[in-house]
N, C-alpha and C positions, 0 to 999 in steps of 0.2 A: 156870765160867760158869753162872749159874742159869737158871731157866726164864724165858721172855720175859714181860714185863709185859703185862697185858690191853690196855693202850693200844697197845703195840707190835704185838700180834696184830691189833687192829683196823686199824692202819695197813698192816700187811702184806696184809691181806685187800683193802683198797681198792686197793693197788698191783696186786695180782693181778687185780683187776677192771678194770684199765686207768685207774684214778684215781691218778696218781703222787704227788699232793700231798694228804695227809689234812687236811681243813679244820677240825679241832678241836684244842684243846690236849691234848697228851699229858702227863698228870700222873703223875710218879713220886714215890717216897718223899721224895727230897731236892731235886728240881728239876722243872721243867716245860719242855716243848719245843713249838714251833709251826713247822710246815714252811711255807716261803715259796716262791712262784713266783719265778723269776729273770728279770730283764730284763738279758740279756747280748747281745753281738753275735750276730745270727741269730735272736733271739726274734721271733716274729711277733705281730701284733695278734690274729689268729685264735686262737693258742695261749693268750694271756692271757684273751681273752673266754671261750673254752671253759672254762678253769679257773675263772674267776669265776662263770660260770653253773652249773657243776657244784657249786661250793660253795654257791651260793644254793639250788639244788634240794634239798639235804639239810639246809638250815638252818645251814650252817657259815660260817666266816669266810674271807676271802681276804687274803693277805699278799703284797706285792710287794717284792722286794729287788733292789737294784742298787748299783753303785758310781758315784758322781757323775763320777769321772774317766774312766769308760768311755763316757759318753754322747756319742754323735756325732749327726749330723743324722738318720740313719735311726732310731736308738734314740729320739731326741727325738720324732719323728713317731709312733713306736709307743706311747710313753708318753702323749703327748697324746691319741691316739686312744683308748687304754684309759681314761684319766681321763674323757674325754668320755662314753664308754659307761657307766662306773660312775656318774658324776654324774647321768646320765639315768634311773637306776633309782630309783623311789620307795623311801624308807626307808633308802637306803644312807648310811652315815656313814663318814667318813674319820677314823681315830684313830691315835694313836701305838701302836707295838707293845706297850708295857707294858699298854695297856688290854685286849689280847687275853687276858692272863693274870689279869685281875681276877676 
């Protein structure tokens, strides 16, 4: 196993600082990765808003991932609350994941 890629080192540093999701694309020689926040049972609106605001503070992007079949009433309220928050921030754009890698 070789030395870690510079992007991986940056991501590790962010995690060690308490930012578990690095808000920038990690570009490797043959592929790129982007970490997403998860909307799963138990995820709170506060957690999503905090991650969103942390990404904004450093000029990064925010990705939210979920599985449609997991969405129950509680998760739906969390998602709706988060989308309302994000939509209220000037300059925010909602894009497909592919655009994060452009």
